[in-house]
N, C-alpha and C positions, 0 to 999 in steps of 0.2 A: 081661611082661616081667619079664625075671628080677632077684633081688636082687644079683646082680653088676653089672646092668648099671646100676642105679639107682644104685648106691652109686656107678660111676663118672662118672654125669653130674653128681652132689652135688658131687664132689671138682672136676668142671671149671668148674662155676658157682663154686665158691670161689676156683677159682686166677683166673679172669677178673674178680671180685670186687676180689681184692688188688692185681692190676697195674691196674686203674682207679684203686685210692685213692694207690697209687705214682705215677702218670704226674699227679694232681692236687696230690699233694703238691711235686712238681718245678715246677709252673709259675709264671711271675715274678709280681711283686705284679700287682694289678687297674689297670685303668684310673685310676680315681682317685688311686690311690696313685702312680701313675708321673707323673702331672699335677703333685701336691703336692710330687716331688720336684724335678722341671724346674722348676717356679718359684721354689722355696726355691734352686735354682742360679743362677737370673738375678739373683735379689736379691741374692745374695752378692756375683757380679761388678760390680752395678751400684755396690755400695758401696763394694766396693774401686779402681775405676778409673772416677770420674764422667766422662759424654761430653763429647767435646769442644763441644758448643753452649751446654755450662753457662756461666752467668753469671760472668765471672772478677770476683776480691774486688777491689775500687778500690786501687789503687797509692798508695804515699806519696807527699806533696804532695814537690816537686821542692826539692832544695836551693839556698837563693839562690846566685848566682855569688860567689865572695870576691872582694876586689878584692887582684889579682897582686902578690904580693911586690916590697917595693921602691917601690911606690908611695903616696902618701898619700892618706888617704882623706877625703871632703869630702862635703858635702850641698848641694845647687845652691840655693840659697835665691830667686834671681830670674834672668830673663831680660831681659837690656839690648836686646839683639839679634841676630842671626843666627851672631858671632861673639864674643860675648863676653856673661857670664855673672857673677851673683855666688855665693860661695861661703861656707861657714860651716866654718872648721876648729880644732877643739876650743874652740868657742865664740864664736870671732873671726872676722868676716866680712872678707872680700876681694872687690874686683873683679877678674875673671881674664878675660884674651883667649886666645883657643885659638892654637894656634901653626900655622903654616903653608898658612895660609887664609884668605881675606876673602869677607864677604859683602857686597850693596850696600847701601848707607846708609840709615837710617829716624829715626835719635833727630838728628841732626846740625841744628840750626835754620837753620846758614848752606848747606845745602845739599840740592837736592832728593832725594824720597826716589826709590831705586834701582828699576830693575823687578827684581821678584822678591824685594828686600827684605822684602815683608812675609810674604811665603810663608816666605822663611828662617828670619824669626824664629819664626814659628808652629811651623814644622817642629824647630828647636830644645828648644823647648819641650817640644813631645810627646818629644822622645829623654831631656831629664834633668829637666826641673824636678819639684822635690822629692824627688830620688835619692840615693843614694848612690853617688859616683863615684873613682875614681882618678887621681889626677895626677903624671903624668911631666914632670920638668924635663931641658930640652934643656942649653943655655950659661949664658943668661941668666936672671936670677930676675924681673926686672920688666922693663917696658918705659918708654920715657919719661916717660909719664901716669902713671908707682906702678903700674899694675897687671901682678897675677900672670903670666905666660906660662908656659903648660904645654898637654901634651898632655891631653885630655881620655879615660876608658875608661871604659865601662860593658858589662857582660855579656861580655868577651871582645872587644868590638869600639872602635877608634879614632873617636868620634865627631867630631873633626875632618874626618877622611878619610870619615865618612860622608855628612857635608854637600856633600863633594865629589863621591862619586861619585854623587850623587843628583842633583847640578846644582843644590845651593843656594849654591855656595859658588864661588870661584877659587882654584886653588892660588897662595899667596903666599909665595915663599920669602924667607924675612926674618933675613940672617946675623946674627951667627954660628949661630941657632938652626934648623939645615938635615938634621937626623937623618934625616926621611922625606922629604925633598925630591923625591926621582925616585919614591917612591910617590903624592905627589900628583901630580906629573905625570904620572903612566901614568894614573889615576882621572880626573882631568879629560879628559886627551884620549878616556877611552873614554865619558864623559859628553857629551863636545862630539859626537862621532860619532852617539851616541843620539840626540841632539837632544834632551836634559832639562836642565828647567829655564832656567836662563840661557842655555843653548845650544839652548833652542827659538827658534820664530817670534816670541814675544809678544815678546821681547827684543831682537832684529836690527833694527836700523836699516836701513833701505835708503838703499844708497850713491847720493846725491844726483849725477845728472848733472853734468858739469862745465860751467861756463856756456861762451858762446861763443867769449868769447876766452882758454877755457884757464884751466887752475887758478894761484891768487896764486903768486906767486915763481917760477914753473917756465915759465908762459905755455905750457903743453900741457894735456894730459888726465892728467897724471902728476901724483897729490900729494905734496906733499912738507913739508906742515906737521907736524910730530911732536906726536902728543895723546898727552903722560907721564901718568904716576899716581905720585903719589910715595909715600914711604915711609909717611906719615902719611895715605895716600887723597887728597890733593888732584889734582884732574885740572887739569894746566897744560900748556898747548899752546904750542911754541917754533918758532921761524920761522926761515929762513935766512939768516945773520948773528947772530944773536943769542948771546950768551955759552956757553950751556950748548947750543946746539945739535948742534955735531958730538959731544958727548961722550954725547949722548942716544940711549938703544937703544929701540927701541920692540919690545915683546913683547906681542904680541895676545893670548896666553893668559891675559894680566892683564886684558884689559878695554883693553889701551892701541891707538890707531889712528892711521892717516894721516888726515888731510883733507886736499881740494882747495883751500878756501876760509876765510880766518877767520872767516867767515860762519859757515859749517858747524860750526867749533870752538865759536862761543859757543852755537849752537842746540842743539847738544849738551852743553852744561854744563860745558864747560873753558873756563878763563879763561888770558889772555895772561901768559906770563913776563915778569917785571919787567926782566929784565937780558936 
């Protein structure tokens, strides 16, 4: 082989070696380096945006609902029955009667315990005992017994209406304090239609069958004795010819009713009018 050929072959080998070195220099990072870079990127994303499944931080305690403006703050210290409570206002205690409703009797020694009366007292206790409530006045300051008469508010709800809506009380408008009379009537209608509490089967007395000779005073199956409930809650029945018979209007939504015989009225807890 001639010297010129050897020189050409050595030159070619050198060129090939240079080309290989250049190619290696242009290669990307090694597999280990690439993996390290990707891991760093994932960690950065995770730090910047936590996953949706992360446990949320505890929320702040709910802020107590303040007594609405214009109401008098009072603390309920005792439950008398379903519609009467004792409150403390500025350190002075008052007995208070809810406005617009009436619950069955439980504490009057001269009257029998009414159906659902004890349940109404328990529910009233659950709702307000030991709590700070807001008192809203209508027209009257007190009733004839010296009790404050007020609407009682708690957490945005009027407790008077809650007891009617749940069937523990009847709507009982008592003029002149009738600001929410239509609301009470509507809530009672809903409770009655749903058969809640006082309007359920447990408190519904079956209507006795008229005697063979017919009802008293009418001589037929038509009951004409008026079972009225006075403003003080007393149950009095009136017979035709009585002084107050014609002017007495029966409102069954208040628990008033018609009787076939005087015996039926007495058995149901009504007494006869003295006039």
